[in-house]
N, C-alpha and C positions, 0 to 999 in steps of 0.2 A: 542552357535549357534545363539543367538539373535544378537550378535555383527557382526557375519558373514553376517546376513541378511542386516544390515545397510550398510556394506561395499559393498555388492553385488548390492543393490538398488542404491547406489551412482554411481557405475560404469555404471549401466544400464541407469540412467538419464543423466550421462555425455555423453554416447554414443548417446542418442537421440538428445541431444543438438548439438553435434559435426556434426551430419549428417543433421541437419536442414538447409534448404536453406535460404538465405537472412537473416542471423542472425542480429538482432538489437544490439545496444550497451548494452542494458539491458541483452540480451541473452549472450553476451560475458562475462559480469560481472558474470552472473550465472554460466557459464562454469568454470570460475576461482574459484568461491566459492565452487562449487560441487567438483572440484578437490582438493581443500584444505580440505573439509570435508572428502573426501575419504582418503587422506594421513594421516590426523589427526587420524581418526578411525583406520587405518591400523597400524600406528606406536604405538598407545596405546595398541592395541590388542597384537601386537608382544612384546611390552615391558612388559606387565603384564603376559604374558606367558613365559617371560624370553628368548624368541627366539631372541630378539634384542641384547641380550648380546653376541651372536655369531658374531655380526657385530658392535662392540662398537663405531666405527667411526660415526654411525648414531645416537648415543645417544645425545640428546640435540637439534636435528634438529627440534623437535616439540615445542621448547620454545616459539617462537613468534606466533605460530599458533592460540592459544586461543584469542589473542588480535585482530587478523585479521578478525575473524568471524563478530564481530560487525561492523568493518569498511566496509566490503564487503556488509553486510546487508544494511548499510546506502547508499553506492554507488548505490546499486540496486534500493532501494526505490527512491533515488534522480533522477535516470535515468527514471524510470517509471512515476514519477510525473512531469517530465519536468524540474527538477532542476539540470540538468547536469552540470558537472564541465568543464569549458572552459580553465582553467589555470592549467598546470601540477604541478605547485608549490603548489597549494591547495591540490592536491592529495598526494603529497609528505609529506605535513604537517600532514595529517591524518595517514601516515605510520610511523611517528616518534616514537610512543609508541612501536611498534613492533621492530623497528630498535634499540631502547634503550635496549631491552632484548638481542638482538644479541650482541651488543657492551659490555654489562655488563657480558655476558657469555663467552667472549673471553678467560679469564683465564681457564675456564672449558674446552673449545674446545681444548686448547693446552696440556691438560693432556693426559697421555697414556690411552690405552683402559682399562687396569686393574684398573687404578685409577677412571676412569669414572664409571665403573661397581660398584666399592666399594661405591662410593658416592650415586649411585642410590639404592643400596641395603641397605643403612643406612640412608634413608630418607633425603638425601641432606646434610649430615654431612659436616661442613666446609663452606657450602653455604646457611645457614639458612636465611641470609639476602636477598639472591637472591630469595629464595622460598617465603618469606614474600612479597617482592616487586612484584613478579609475581602475587601472589594471589590478592593483593590490586589493581594492575594495571588491571588485567583481570576483576575484579568485577566492578571497577569504570568505565572503558572505555566501558565495555559491557552494563551497565545500561545507560550510557551517550548516546551511539549510538542507543540503543533501544528507549529511550525517544525522541531523535532527529528524528528518523525514524517515530515514531508515530505522531509527530508534523507535519512533511511533509505530511503524509497521511491525517491528519485532514485538513490541508490547501487545499489539493487536493480536498477533499470532498466539501469544501466551494466553490472552484473554479468552479467545474463542475455544481454546482447548479445555478450558474449565467448564464450558457449558454446552459444547457440541461434540457429538460422536463422529461426525463427518465434516471435515473442514475443506474438502475438495472445492476449489474455485472460490474459497472464502478467505484464504490466507494472504491475498493481495500480492502474490508473487510478481504479477505483471507490474504492479506499482513499485515494487522493489527494483525491478529491472529498469523501470522508467527513471527512478531516482538515481540509480547508479549511472545510467546513460547521461543524465544531466550533469552529474559529477565529472564524468569523463570530458564533457564539453568544457567545463571550467578549467580543467587541466590543459586542454588544447589551447585555450586562450593565452597561455603563457609561452607556448613553444611554436605555434603556427600562425599563419596569416588568416585573413578573413575567409578565403576560399575554402580552406580546410574546415574552419570553424562552422561556417554556414552550410557546408555539405553535411556536417554532423547534425546540424539543426534540422535539415531536410529529413534525414534518417529518423530523427526524433519525432517529427510530425507524422511520418509514415508509420512509426511504431504506435503512436496514439490512435491513428486511424485503423490500423490492423486489429488491435485489441478491442477497440471500441465497437467496430462493426461486426467482426467475425467471432469474438469470444465473449466479451463482457456485457454487451448491450448498453454501453454508456449512452448511446445516442437514441435508444428506443425503449428503455425501461424506466421504471420509477426510480427509487432511491438506491444508491449503492452502499449507504452507511447503515443499513438495518442491522440491529444487534442480534437478531435471531435467537433471542434468549431472555432470561430473567435479568432484572436489574440488580446486580450484586451491590447492595448499599454498604457492605462492610469492606468492599474493595478486595476481597479474597481472590477474585479472579485475576488480579494483576500480578500475582506472584507465581514463580515457577515452583515445582514440587519441592525442590531443595530449600526454598525459602519458607515453606509452610511448616509450622510447628505448633505444638500445643499452646505455647505462649501466645502465638498470634491470635488464637481463638479463645483466649482466656475470658474475653468479654462477650462471647457469642451467645451465652446463655444455655449452652449445650453441656449437660452433665455427662459423666462417663457412662452412667446407666442408660441415659437416653441414646448416647452414641452406640452403645452395644446393641440396644434394641433395634435401632435403625439399620445397623449393619446386618443383624440377623434377618430382619424383614427384607432387606435388599438381596441377600443371598438366596432367600426362599423365592422371591419374585424372579430372580434370574434363572433359578433351577426349574421352577414350575412353568413359567410363561415365556422365557427367552426373549424379552423385549429388545435385546441387543441386535436381534435379527432385522429390526427396522433400521435401514441404513442411515436414516436421517434423525435418529432418536436424540432429542435435546435433553439436557439436564432438567429443565423445568417440567417437562412432561413426566419424566421418571419420578421427580419429587411429588408431583400431583398424585400419581398412582400410589405412592407410599404415604401420602398425606403428611408430608414434612416440608419444612422451608427449604428451598433450593440451596441456601447458604449452608444449612446444617448438613444436607446430603453431600455437598461438595467437601465440607470439612471431614466428614466420616470417610469418604472415599480416599481423600488425600492422606489421612492419618492411618487408616486401616490397611490400605492397599499400597501406600507409598507411590501412588500414581495420580495424575490428574484424571478428570472424567474421560477425556478423549482416549488416553492410553489404557485406562481401565476397561472401557467398553470394547476397544479393539483387541485387547488381550483375551477377553471372553470369546470374541469372534474367532480368534486363532485357535483357542482351545477346542471350540466346537468344530472347527474345520478339521483339526487333527483327529478328533474322535470320529467324524464322519468318513474322512479319507482312509482311516485305518479299518473301517468296516468293509468286509468282503462284498456286501450288497451294494456298496457305492462304487465299485470298480467300473461299472458301466457308465458312470458320469465323468466328465472332465474335471480336473482340479479347479478350474476357473468357475465352472457352474456350481460346484460345492461352495466355493468362496462366496459367490453371490447369495447362495442360500443362507449363509451364515451372517450376512449383513453388509458385506463389502459391495461397493458399486463401481469399482474400477480395478483393473489388473495391477496398476502401479501402486495403488494404496495397499492392496492385499500383499503384494510382494515386499513392500517396505516393512510392514508390520510383521510379516512372517519371518523375515531376516532378523529383525530386531528381537523377536521373541525366541527364536530357535538358533540363530547364528548361521543358518543355512538357507538355501533356496528351497522351495517346495520339492523340486525334483531331486535334489541331493538328499533332502531329509528322508524321503521315502525309499531312496536307494540304499540307505544305510541299514 
């Protein structure tokens, strides 16, 4: 019954995506992936109920499917994080492992139905080498694409911190968990039988459905891979603060005098107008107000403050919060309401930055 649930949810999610208007490329990849998940679950359910033996020409259809899950996860992550493939040959290269399984299984596909059934009923007798190759390939490729997907997500998180002051719900934590979950399934393939593995797949499908419908709007919004900011042509957004140095910006065209002037104007703007109180303030908007190129502003903040844009803006919010909370006139307000006034839009984000800035929780800080 549990497997039927997974199959049913896959069909339901597939339907939601198919009727969605203005589907993005990421949506289309997810459509293909959910279809693959549905077919894979269905074939294995029928196989282990021996219903598939009534139609032996379908035996072996599922051979390349386990390998394709990792590939499609990676394609999906790459699309959402803006690392889309522009060359069809790159896509084809990623499909080679799955293609190898089809090619190697040609002798099996040419067998009669009765012979195929016999092999399946006797644990792949005569094709032990193929079974071993499949297990190794599924495990290695699965973990490879899981790790690669996690690397892309990590890079994405660094990127958005260079241009956004609020990254809530934009850091793709759900996609990180999805990638890790799929990686766990690859590990399960080594140690457990199909019932455990496909139970985990059902959980994975439910995970996609939960985040898609209740939190992320995968099935009813437009694009998930919006950049929400300026196009950094020099690639400076791809580095952490520790990687950014004067040498990196040597060719940016920004002189020391220009950098000093931008920094002076930036401090004046922050003091006079407090734009950081806009919880969704992006670097591009701030650069526009200062009439400078976003790359130059990013460079100045990184070099002068030793922080990226995200941490710079949130440190200003914490400073303003401490100033307000220390004022006797503010005692009638809750700490959280003051935090919201300073530009935070969630308690968890505020607490995280306050602890990073002061080393204490807000309550402990004001008790001291």
